[in-house]
VOPAGU-2260 file (C-alpha; in pm, 1 decimal, decimal comma):
REM VOPAGU-2260
SITE   aa  ch    i         X         Y         Z
SITE  MET   A    0   -1952,7    3466,8    3660,7
SITE  ASN   A    1   -1670,0    3385,0    3418,4
SITE  ILE   A    2   -1344,3    3254,1    3564,4
SITE  VAL   A    3   -1007,3    3205,2    3396,5
SITE  CYS   A    4    -737,7    2985,4    3550,2
SITE  PHE   A    5    -387,7    3053,0    3417,7
SITE  GLU   A    6     -75,6    2832,9    3441,5
SITE  ILE   A    7    -287,0    2516,5    3455,4
SITE  GLU   A    8    -158,1    2172,2    3359,4
SITE  ASP   A    9    -400,4    1913,5    3216,1
SITE  TRP   A   10    -412,5    1705,6    3532,0
SITE  GLU   A   11    -480,4    2019,1    3738,3
SITE  SER   A   12    -771,6    2101,4    3511,1
SITE  ASP   A   13    -910,3    1751,1    3564,4
SITE  THR   A   14    -892,9    1806,7    3941,4
SITE  LEU   A   15   -1007,8    2167,9    3957,7
SITE  ARG   A   16   -1300,3    2159,2    3714,1
SITE  PRO   A   17   -1517,7    1918,9    3921,4
SITE  LEU   A   18   -1440,8    2124,1    4233,1
SITE  CYS   A   19   -1582,1    2433,3    4056,6
SITE  ARG   A   20   -1875,6    2255,5    3895,5
SITE  ASN   A   21   -2154,9    2457,0    3735,6
SITE  LEU   A   22   -1924,5    2758,6    3692,9
SITE  ASP   A   23   -1822,7    2927,1    3366,5
SITE  ILE   A   24   -1453,5    2843,3    3390,4
SITE  THR   A   25   -1171,2    2852,8    3133,3
SITE  MET   A   26    -839,6    2673,0    3185,2
SITE  THR   A   27    -517,1    2766,8    3007,2
SITE  SER   A   28    -152,0    2675,0    3047,6
SITE  ASP   A   29     -50,9    3030,8    2953,2
SITE  ASN   A   30      78,3    3286,4    3199,9
SITE  LEU   A   31    -124,4    3604,5    3214,9
SITE  ASP   A   32      78,9    3898,1    3084,9
SITE  GLN   A   33      56,4    4218,4    2883,5
SITE  ASP   A   34      49,6    4029,4    2554,0
SITE  ASN   A   35    -261,0    3820,0    2619,8
SITE  ALA   A   36    -454,0    4029,3    2873,5
SITE  ASP   A   37    -688,8    4177,1    2611,2
SITE  LYS   A   38    -805,4    3827,2    2518,6
SITE  TYR   A   39    -940,9    3775,4    2871,8
SITE  ALA   A   40   -1043,6    4134,5    2950,3
SITE  ASP   A   41   -1405,3    4047,9    3043,8
SITE  THR   A   42   -1296,8    3804,4    3315,4
SITE  ARG   A   43   -1440,1    3853,8    3662,3
SITE  ILE   A   44   -1226,2    3602,3    3854,3
SITE  ILE   A   45    -862,4    3518,9    3782,7
SITE  SER   A   46    -675,0    3225,3    3931,3
SITE  CYS   A   47    -301,8    3208,3    3871,1
SITE  PHE   A   48      27,7    3086,8    4007,7
SITE  ILE   A   49     336,7    3303,9    4059,1
SITE  TYR   A   50     456,1    3350,7    3699,7
SITE  SER   A   51     162,3    3554,7    3578,0
SITE  ASN   A   52     201,9    3932,2    3572,1
SITE  LEU   A   53     -68,5    4096,5    3780,0
SITE  ARG   A   54      76,0    4447,4    3789,5
SITE  GLN   A   55    -127,9    4760,6    3722,6
SITE  PRO   A   56     -67,9    4783,6    3343,1
SITE  VAL   A   57    -213,1    4432,5    3305,8
SITE  LEU   A   58    -489,7    4462,7    3564,7
SITE  GLU   A   59    -612,9    4790,5    3410,8
SITE  LYS   A   60    -738,5    4589,0    3114,8
SITE  PHE   A   61    -979,7    4393,3    3338,9
SITE  LYS   A   62   -1266,8    4635,9    3394,5
SITE  ASN   A   63   -1495,9    4373,5    3552,3
SITE  LEU   A   64   -1239,8    4194,4    3770,3
SITE  LYS   A   65   -1367,7    4113,7    4119,3
SITE  LEU   A   66   -1131,6    3846,0    4255,8
SITE  ILE   A   67    -776,7    3720,0    4212,8
SITE  ALA   A   68    -736,0    3371,5    4360,9
SITE  THR   A   69    -363,6    3306,2    4354,6
SITE  ARG   A   70    -258,7    2943,8    4390,0
SITE  SER   A   71      33,2    3042,3    4612,6
SITE  THR   A   72     103,5    3177,7    4957,9
SITE  GLY   A   73     316,3    3466,2    4832,2
SITE  THR   A   74     156,4    3761,6    4654,5
SITE  ASP   A   75     460,8    3953,1    4528,5
SITE  HIS   A   76     344,9    3893,0    4168,1
SITE  ILE   A   77      26,7    4093,7    4237,6
SITE  ASP   A   78      -6,3    4473,0    4267,9
SITE  LEU   A   79    -197,1    4469,9    4596,6
SITE  ASP   A   80    -211,4    4850,3    4622,2
SITE  TYR   A   81    -383,0    4875,3    4285,7
SITE  CYS   A   82    -622,9    4595,0    4381,6
SITE  ARG   A   83    -719,9    4785,0    4695,7
SITE  GLN   A   84    -783,1    5099,4    4492,5
SITE  ARG   A   85   -1004,0    4908,1    4249,9
SITE  GLY   A   86   -1183,9    4702,0    4512,1
SITE  ILE   A   87   -1045,2    4375,6    4370,7
SITE  ALA   A   88   -1031,9    4105,5    4637,1
SITE  VAL   A   89    -717,7    3891,0    4654,3
SITE  CYS   A   90    -705,4    3554,3    4827,2
SITE  ASN   A   91    -421,5    3306,3    4861,5
SITE  VAL   A   92    -343,4    2955,7    4983,9
SITE  PRO   A   93    -197,5    3035,0    5325,5
SITE  ALA   A   94     -52,5    2692,3    5402,7
SITE  TYR   A   95       9,0    2399,4    5174,2
SITE  GLY   A   96     377,2    2319,0    5170,8
SITE  GLU   A   97     503,7    2341,6    5526,8
SITE  HIS   A   98     620,1    1978,1    5514,9
SITE  THR   A   99     692,3    1976,7    5142,2
SITE  VAL   A  100     919,9    2280,4    5128,1
SITE  ALA   A  101    1094,5    2195,5    5455,5
SITE  GLU   A  102    1177,4    1849,4    5321,5
SITE  HIS   A  103    1320,3    2009,6    5005,8
SITE  VAL   A  104    1550,5    2217,2    5227,3
SITE  PHE   A  105    1708,6    1895,7    5348,7
SITE  ALA   A  106    1713,0    1741,8    5003,0
SITE  LEU   A  107    1930,1    2036,2    4897,9
SITE  LEU   A  108    2136,2    2027,5    5215,5
SITE  LEU   A  109    2209,4    1653,7    5196,5
SITE  ALA   A  110    2290,8    1678,6    4826,6
SITE  LEU   A  111    2546,1    1948,5    4912,4
SITE  SER   A  112    2686,3    1784,8    5225,7
SITE  ARG   A  113    2745,5    1449,4    5052,5
SITE  HIS   A  114    2817,7    1572,8    4696,0
SITE  ILE   A  115    2528,7    1363,1    4564,1
SITE  PRO   A  116    2507,8    1512,1    4209,5
SITE  GLN   A  117    2882,4    1467,7    4151,1
SITE  ALA   A  118    2887,5    1118,6    4302,1
SITE  ALA   A  119    2590,7    1003,8    4094,2
SITE  GLN   A  120    2739,4    1142,3    3772,8
SITE  ARG   A  121    3077,7     984,3    3848,0
SITE  THR   A  122    2940,1     634,9    3906,2
SITE  ARG   A  123    2717,2     671,6    3598,4
SITE  GLU   A  124    3039,9     712,6    3404,2
SITE  GLY   A  125    3190,1     401,3    3566,8
SITE  ASP   A  126    3417,4     584,9    3810,3
SITE  PHE   A  127    3377,3     455,6    4167,4
SITE  SER   A  128    3659,3     655,0    4329,7
SITE  PHE   A  129    3599,5     863,1    4643,1
SITE  LYS   A  130    3836,6    1144,9    4546,4
SITE  GLY   A  131    3686,1    1487,6    4612,6
SITE  LEU   A  132    3366,0    1345,4    4762,5
SITE  CYS   A  133    3445,1    1383,6    5132,3
SITE  GLY   A  134    3136,3    1534,8    5291,5
SITE  PHE   A  135    3039,2    1655,0    5636,7
SITE  ASP   A  136    2793,5    1544,3    5904,7
SITE  LEU   A  137    2480,4    1740,6    5986,3
SITE  TYR   A  138    2487,7    1603,6    6340,3
SITE  GLY   A  139    2605,9    1866,5    6585,8
SITE  LYS   A  140    2599,6    2151,3    6335,3
SITE  ILE   A  141    2421,2    2478,6    6409,4
SITE  MET   A  142    2134,6    2554,6    6173,0
SITE  GLY   A  143    1996,9    2906,8    6157,1
SITE  ILE   A  144    1635,0    2944,9    6047,6
SITE  ILE   A  145    1546,7    3294,8    5925,8
SITE  GLY   A  146    1168,1    3318,2    5936,7
SITE  THR   A  147     986,0    3081,8    6170,6
SITE  GLY   A  148     647,3    3046,7    6009,0
SITE  THR   A  149     501,5    2703,0    5941,1
SITE  ILE   A  150     775,8    2605,5    5693,5
SITE  GLY   A  151    1059,0    2738,2    5907,3
SITE  LEU   A  152     931,6    2560,6    6217,7
SITE  HIS   A  153     899,2    2231,3    6031,3
SITE  ALA   A  154    1253,4    2271,5    5898,6
SITE  ALA   A  155    1362,8    2322,2    6259,3
SITE  ARG   A  156    1189,7    1997,7    6364,6
SITE  ILE   A  157    1366,1    1806,1    6087,0
SITE  ALA   A  158    1699,2    1961,3    6187,6
SITE  LYS   A  159    1643,6    1842,3    6545,0
SITE  GLY   A  160    1592,2    1491,9    6408,1
SITE  PHE   A  161    1941,5    1508,5    6259,1
SITE  GLY   A  162    2081,9    1608,6    6597,3
SITE  MET   A  163    2144,2    1967,2    6493,8
SITE  ASN   A  164    2130,2    2270,8    6719,0
SITE  VAL   A  165    1875,1    2519,6    6585,0
SITE  LEU   A  166    1875,2    2897,2    6611,0
SITE  GLY   A  167    1585,2    3109,2    6490,9
SITE  TYR   A  168    1524,1    3468,6    6397,2
SITE  ASP   A  169    1182,8    3622,5    6341,0
SITE  THR   A  170    1024,7    3961,3    6401,1
SITE  GLN   A  171     738,6    3773,6    6566,8
SITE  PRO   A  172     884,7    3478,3    6760,1
SITE  HIS   A  173     668,4    3178,8    6850,9
SITE  GLN   A  174     655,4    3113,4    7224,4
SITE  ASN   A  175     647,8    2733,4    7194,9
SITE  ALA   A  176     898,1    2691,6    6911,1
SITE  ASP   A  177    1156,2    2417,1    6967,3
SITE  LEU   A  178    1455,7    2635,6    6887,4
SITE  THR   A  179    1657,4    2917,4    7040,5
SITE  TYR   A  180    1570,5    3267,6    6924,1
SITE  VAL   A  181    1862,2    3504,2    6878,8
SITE  THR   A  182    1922,8    3837,8    6709,7
SITE  PHE   A  183    1972,3    3848,1    6333,6
SITE  GLU   A  184    2343,0    3921,1    6374,1
SITE  GLN   A  185    2387,0    3639,1    6625,8
SITE  LEU   A  186    2223,1    3392,8    6389,6
SITE  LEU   A  187    2448,6    3501,2    6104,4
SITE  SER   A  188    2767,2    3477,4    6309,7
SITE  GLN   A  189    2693,5    3147,2    6485,0
SITE  SER   A  190    2525,8    2929,1    6220,6
SITE  ASP   A  191    2699,1    2662,7    6012,0
SITE  ILE   A  192    2395,8    2642,5    5783,5
SITE  ILE   A  193    2146,4    2922,5    5717,0
SITE  SER   A  194    1801,6    2855,5    5569,3
SITE  LEU   A  195    1569,4    3134,1    5456,0
SITE  HIS   A  196    1191,7    3120,1    5508,1
SITE  VAL   A  197    1066,6    3476,4    5461,9
SITE  PRO   A  198     819,5    3631,7    5216,6
SITE  GLY   A  199     929,6    3843,2    4923,2
SITE  THR   A  200     868,4    4203,8    5031,3
SITE  PRO   A  201    1057,6    4533,9    5003,6
SITE  LYS   A  202    1176,6    4479,0    5362,7
SITE  THR   A  203    1325,9    4136,3    5288,3
SITE  ARG   A  204    1487,9    4234,4    4956,5
SITE  HIS   A  205    1864,6    4162,0    4979,4
SITE  MET   A  206    1824,2    4046,3    5338,2
SITE  LEU   A  207    2153,1    3867,5    5278,7
SITE  SER   A  208    2402,8    4096,4    5109,2
SITE  GLU   A  209    2766,2    4201,0    5139,9
SITE  LYS   A  210    2741,8    4311,2    5503,8
SITE  GLU   A  211    2551,7    4001,7    5615,9
SITE  PHE   A  212    2792,6    3761,4    5442,1
SITE  SER   A  213    3085,2    3934,2    5613,4
SITE  ILE   A  214    2935,1    3850,6    5954,7
SITE  MET   A  215    2895,2    3479,0    5878,4
SITE  LYS   A  216    3132,3    3196,0    5964,0
SITE  ASP   A  217    3381,8    3098,4    5697,9
SITE  GLY   A  218    3247,7    2800,1    5503,7
SITE  VAL   A  219    2879,7    2859,3    5582,7
SITE  ILE   A  220    2610,3    2680,7    5378,1
SITE  ILE   A  221    2318,9    2887,8    5241,6
SITE  ILE   A  222    1978,2    2737,6    5157,4
SITE  ASN   A  223    1703,2    2946,5    4996,8
SITE  THR   A  224    1358,6    2805,0    4923,7
SITE  ALA   A  225    1182,6    3136,3    4992,2
SITE  ARG   A  226    1208,4    3408,6    4725,8
SITE  GLY   A  227    1501,2    3489,6    4498,1
SITE  PRO   A  228    1539,1    3860,7    4580,5
SITE  VAL   A  229    1596,6    3799,1    4952,7
SITE  ILE   A  230    1959,1    3724,7    4857,8
SITE  ASP   A  231    2180,7    3967,0    4669,2
SITE  VAL   A  232    2310,6    3705,6    4426,3
SITE  ARG   A  233    2605,9    3919,8    4322,0
SITE  ALA   A  234    2720,6    3931,2    4684,5
SITE  LEU   A  235    2656,9    3555,8    4710,7
SITE  LEU   A  236    2879,3    3492,4    4408,7
SITE  ARG   A  237    3160,6    3691,6    4567,2
SITE  ALA   A  238    3115,6    3504,2    4895,2
SITE  LEU   A  239    3137,0    3172,3    4710,0
SITE  GLN   A  240    3450,7    3282,4    4526,1
SITE  SER   A  241    3621,6    3388,9    4850,8
SITE  GLY   A  242    3522,2    3072,0    5037,3
SITE  LYS   A  243    3313,5    3261,4    5292,6
SITE  VAL   A  244    3020,3    3052,8    5162,2
SITE  ARG   A  245    3115,5    2690,2    5106,6
SITE  ALA   A  246    2806,1    2598,7    4907,9
SITE  ALA   A  247    2449,2    2706,0    4836,7
SITE  GLY   A  248    2124,3    2525,0    4763,1
SITE  LEU   A  249    1879,0    2751,7    4582,0
SITE  ASP   A  250    1524,3    2675,4    4472,7
SITE  VAL   A  251    1467,1    3037,4    4372,7
SITE  LEU   A  252    1657,8    3307,1    4183,3
SITE  PRO   A  253    1573,1    3677,9    4150,8
SITE  GLU   A  254    1558,4    3681,9    3769,1
SITE  GLU   A  255    1407,2    3335,1    3748,2
SITE  PRO   A  256    1116,4    3426,3    3514,1
SITE  ALA   A  257    1361,1    3574,8    3261,9
SITE  ILE   A  258    1577,6    3261,7    3272,2
SITE  ARG   A  259    1268,7    3049,5    3211,9
SITE  GLU   A  260    1173,6    3255,4    2906,6
SITE  GLU   A  261    1490,3    3264,4    2697,3
SITE  ALA   A  262    1302,9    3429,2    2408,5
SITE  GLU   A  263    1260,7    3728,9    2638,9
SITE  LEU   A  264    1634,8    3794,7    2602,1
SITE  LEU   A  265    1578,6    3894,6    2239,5
SITE  ARG   A  266    1319,3    4160,8    2310,1
SITE  GLU   A  267    1419,8    4523,4    2281,1
SITE  SER   A  268    1255,2    4608,3    2613,0
SITE  PHE   A  269    1441,3    4337,4    2803,7
SITE  SER   A  270    1702,4    4561,5    2967,5
SITE  GLN   A  271    1429,8    4799,7    3084,0
SITE  LYS   A  272    1246,1    4525,8    3271,8
SITE  HIS   A  273    1534,3    4321,5    3411,6
SITE  ASP   A  274    1852,2    4377,4    3607,0
SITE  LEU   A  275    2113,9    4242,9    3369,0
SITE  GLU   A  276    2387,2    4217,8    3634,8
SITE  THR   A  277    2157,2    4009,3    3853,4
SITE  LEU   A  278    2061,0    3792,5    3557,4
SITE  LEU   A  279    2429,8    3729,0    3480,8
SITE  ALA   A  280    2486,3    3638,8    3846,1
SITE  ASP   A  281    2195,2    3393,5    3824,8
SITE  TYR   A  282    2356,3    3226,7    3524,3
SITE  ALA   A  283    2691,7    3211,8    3704,3
SITE  LEU   A  284    2527,8    3043,5    4003,3
SITE  LEU   A  285    2361,2    2787,7    3774,9
SITE  HIS   A  286    2706,5    2674,6    3661,0
SITE  ASN   A  287    2893,6    2701,4    3990,9
SITE  LYS   A  288    3014,2    2358,7    4108,3
SITE  ASN   A  289    2936,5    2446,5    4471,7
SITE  VAL   A  290    2577,5    2547,3    4400,9
SITE  ILE   A  291    2267,1    2336,2    4341,4
SITE  VAL   A  292    1975,4    2515,7    4177,5
SITE  THR   A  293    1632,2    2357,0    4146,8
SITE  PRO   A  294    1353,3    2511,5    3933,0
SITE  HIS   A  295    1132,4    2656,0    4209,0
SITE  SER   A  296    1004,3    2303,9    4267,1
SITE  ALA   A  297    1026,3    2283,5    4647,7
SITE  PHE   A  298     646,3    2295,3    4668,6
SITE  TYR   A  299     595,3    2041,1    4390,5
SITE  THR   A  300     453,7    1723,0    4543,2
SITE  LYS   A  301     119,7    1556,6    4478,9
SITE  GLU   A  302       3,7    1623,8    4833,6
SITE  ALA   A  303      86,6    1994,3    4821,3
SITE  LEU   A  304     -66,2    2042,1    4475,8
SITE  ASP   A  305    -389,2    1871,3    4578,4
SITE  LYS   A  306    -411,7    2103,6    4878,7
SITE  ILE   A  307    -348,7    2408,8    4658,7
SITE  LEU   A  308    -627,2    2314,3    4417,3
SITE  HIS   A  309    -879,3    2228,9    4688,1
SITE  THR   A  310    -811,4    2550,5    4881,1
SITE  THR   A  311    -829,4    2757,9    4562,6
SITE  SER   A  312   -1167,1    2609,3    4471,0
SITE  GLU   A  313   -1289,7    2673,8    4825,0
SITE  ASN   A  314   -1166,6    3034,1    4801,7
SITE  ILE   A  315   -1357,8    3091,2    4478,2
SITE  MET   A  316   -1677,5    2926,7    4602,3
SITE  ALA   A  317   -1663,4    3118,5    4932,1
SITE  PHE   A  318   -1626,8    3447,5    4744,2
SITE  LEU   A  319   -1926,5    3367,0    4524,7
SITE  ARG   A  320   -2129,6    3287,2    4837,1
SITE  GLY   A  321   -2049,2    3632,2    4973,4
SITE  ALA   A  322   -1825,1    3497,7    5250,9
SITE  PRO   A  323   -1469,8    3544,9    5115,9
SITE  GLN   A  324   -1185,5    3362,5    5289,8
SITE  ASN   A  325    -804,4    3377,5    5293,7
SITE  ILE   A  326    -815,0    3742,2    5188,8
SITE  VAL   A  327    -476,7    3916,5    5178,5
SITE  GLY   A  328    -368,3    4276,7    5147,7
């Protein structure tokens, strides 16, 4: 059964190929999209990360497709409804970065609270003055965790280690979680720092928008390592300009794929596929002095990547044995 793995770096190929030994497997660094789908149309198993386009117009080209093994937890890049209609199984990596992503939350938060990028740049230029670098303690602050899955709960444990008080909101609270569950509105109004840990779904789209920012404390800090569209970035920009939001640490942006592919801006169809106002807001956030943006790299540690590759290989082998695992949708 032929398998194609997209978005693969050389070192990942070296790790993944022995795990899928004796299989007809092709590795490519390309994303799967409308332009190259015909080249791989006979493929029976696809493995990809989150930047490939697995929507219906692309998937329709794969008449023999049986399995999509995404190397991610989230599946918002895959048309799950179409896969169900076609009988295409979809499996994911349900847990790989609970420690990794939660630690990145605090990398962003500490960089913001102590002005680390500005301080490092200043001393690099030979300026050792403190002016404008006064930060704030995490100790005693209230941190609100929206979404208390494995990542959110680990972020809460780290927050406790800093001596923070932790509030949580989730539609399915955990009974033994070491935090205080409150309503969504209570979390927004009481938290000094808000960290998002929810999947990208129609229900979570613009979870934080104009109304939600208006409820928050003045000077709140926003951290998002979840999915870009959960924040209305235009509303976030306005909240930053007014001072309602003091600073933001973002590992994700809603029009992130378009920003990555600058050549896409020149295509005639660009405005039909992308929200230009949101894209402009993304660019404005990239250059805002009170915002730190990282390139969707919160998951990117050796330990997490090894787990992703091992689980993906296990998902493929289990499917071929007739005992599929980690099926979603």
